[in-house]
C-alpha positions in Angstrom: 70.5 -2.0 -26.4 69.2 -3.4 -29.4 66.1 -5.8 -29.2 66.6 -9.3 -30.4 64.3 -10.9 -32.9 62.8 -13.0 -30.3 62.0 -10.2 -28.1 60.3 -8.3 -31.0 58.3 -11.3 -31.8 57.1 -11.5 -28.0 56.4 -7.8 -28.0 54.1 -8.3 -31.0 52.4 -11.3 -29.6 51.7 -9.5 -26.4 50.5 -6.4 -28.4 48.0 -8.8 -30.4 46.7 -10.7 -27.2 46.3 -7.0 -25.4 44.1 -5.7 -28.2 42.2 -9.1 -28.4 41.2 -9.0 -24.8 39.9 -5.5 -25.4 37.6 -6.2 -28.1 36.3 -9.7 -26.8 34.0 -10.6 -24.1 35.0 -14.1 -22.9 31.5 -14.6 -21.2 29.8 -15.7 -24.5 27.0 -13.3 -24.0 28.4 -10.0 -25.6 28.2 -6.8 -24.0 24.8 -6.1 -22.0 22.7 -2.9 -21.8 23.3 -2.4 -17.9 26.5 -0.3 -18.6 29.4 -2.8 -17.6 31.7 -4.9 -19.4 30.9 -8.0 -17.8 27.4 -9.7 -18.1 27.4 -10.9 -14.6 25.8 -7.7 -13.1 23.1 -8.0 -15.7 22.5 -11.8 -15.0 22.1 -11.0 -11.4 19.7 -8.1 -12.0 17.6 -10.2 -14.2 17.5 -13.0 -11.5 16.5 -10.5 -8.7 13.5 -9.0 -11.0 12.4 -12.5 -11.8 12.4 -13.2 -8.1 10.3 -10.1 -7.3 7.9 -11.0 -10.0 7.7 -14.6 -8.8 7.0 -13.5 -5.5 4.6 -10.8 -6.4 2.6 -13.3 -8.4 2.5 -16.0 -5.9 1.4 -13.2 -3.1 -1.5 -12.3 -5.2 -2.6 -15.7 -6.1 -2.4 -16.9 -2.3 -4.3 -13.7 -1.3 -7.2 -14.8 -3.5 -7.6 -18.2 -1.7 -10.0 -18.7 1.2 -9.2 -21.6 3.4 -11.6 -23.1 5.8 -11.7 -26.4 7.6 -14.5 -28.7 8.6 -12.8 -30.1 11.5 -14.9 -29.8 14.5 -18.2 -29.4 12.7 -20.6 -31.9 13.6 -18.2 -33.4 16.3 -17.0 -36.1 14.0 -13.8 -36.5 12.0 -13.8 -39.9 10.5 -16.9 -41.8 9.2 -17.0 -45.5 8.0 -20.6 -46.7 7.3 -22.3 -46.1 10.7 -18.9 -45.9 12.6 -18.2 -42.4 13.5 -14.7 -41.3 15.2 -15.3 -38.1 17.5 -12.7 -35.4 17.0 -11.5 -35.8 20.7 -10.4 -39.5 20.0 -7.8 -38.2 17.4 -5.9 -36.7 20.3 -5.7 -40.0 22.1 -2.5 -41.3 20.7 -0.8 -37.9 21.4 -2.2 -37.8 25.2 -0.9 -41.5 25.6 2.7 -40.7 24.1 3.0 -37.9 26.7 2.1 -40.1 29.5 4.3 -42.7 28.4 7.2 -40.2 28.4 6.8 -39.8 32.1 5.7 -43.3 33.1 8.3 -45.5 31.1 12.1 -46.0 31.7 12.8 -46.6 28.0 11.5 -43.3 26.6 11.9 -44.2 23.1 8.5 -45.7 22.8 6.9 -42.7 24.3 8.5 -40.6 21.7 7.1 -42.9 19.1 3.8 -42.8 20.2 3.7 -39.0 20.5 5.2 -38.5 17.1 2.5 -40.7 15.7 -0.2 -38.9 17.7 1.3 -35.4 16.5 1.1 -36.8 12.8 -2.5 -38.0 13.3 -3.6 -34.6 14.5 -1.8 -32.8 11.6 -3.3 -35.2 9.2 -6.7 -34.8 10.5 -6.7 -31.0 10.4 -5.1 -31.1 6.8 -7.7 -33.8 5.3 -10.5 -31.4 6.7 -9.3 -28.3 5.1 -11.1 -26.8 2.2 -9.5 -24.3 -0.2 -11.8 -21.8 -2.2 -10.8 -19.4 -5.0 -12.3 -16.0 -4.6 -13.9 -14.6 -7.8 -11.8 -12.0 -9.5 -11.6 -10.1 -12.7 -9.8 -11.7 -15.8 -7.6 -8.8 -15.8 -6.4 -9.6 -12.5 -6.3 -13.2 -13.0 -3.9 -12.7 -16.3 -1.7 -10.3 -14.1 -1.3 -12.7 -11.3 -0.6 -15.8 -13.4 1.4 -13.7 -15.9 4.0 -12.2 -13.3 4.2 -15.9 -11.8 5.2 -17.3 -15.0 7.5 -14.6 -16.1 9.1 -14.6 -12.8 9.6 -18.3 -12.8 11.0 -18.1 -16.3 13.6 -15.5 -15.6 14.6 -17.1 -12.5 15.0 -20.4 -14.0 16.8 -19.1 -16.9 19.3 -17.4 -14.7 19.8 -20.5 -12.5 20.3 -23.1 -15.4 22.2 -20.6 -17.7 25.5 -22.2 -18.9 28.6 -20.4 -17.9 
């Protein structure tokens, strides 16, 4: 059976589309060096390498920090002029909140006072915390912050890439 002119034209268009899809990468990134036609695998690999660099750099930075607290030294937490608030006084709102939970019928007030007491204790510890940087060589310093910056750049580039 002979093919009509319309069938021949459709066959020609089909062959052109077929050859065009073989030679064109529709992702806009071209072919990658990771051995696959799609760049999705390469993007994911770059993201995880960046994540490893970022995590390693942050680990090295935090490993060179020394954290200490002055809470409890001298027995006083808060000083205003000659008025000193002892460390134990910081615990009173928390203890009062716990007592209110067991004594009152409406427990919401006890929960509010307890939450305020816990917040005061956490703030008192955080406000008396000191962070010190240990001395290190310039080489290690550059490696730490270089890894962190490179990793953050790779992760952000892959996260905000237009697809």
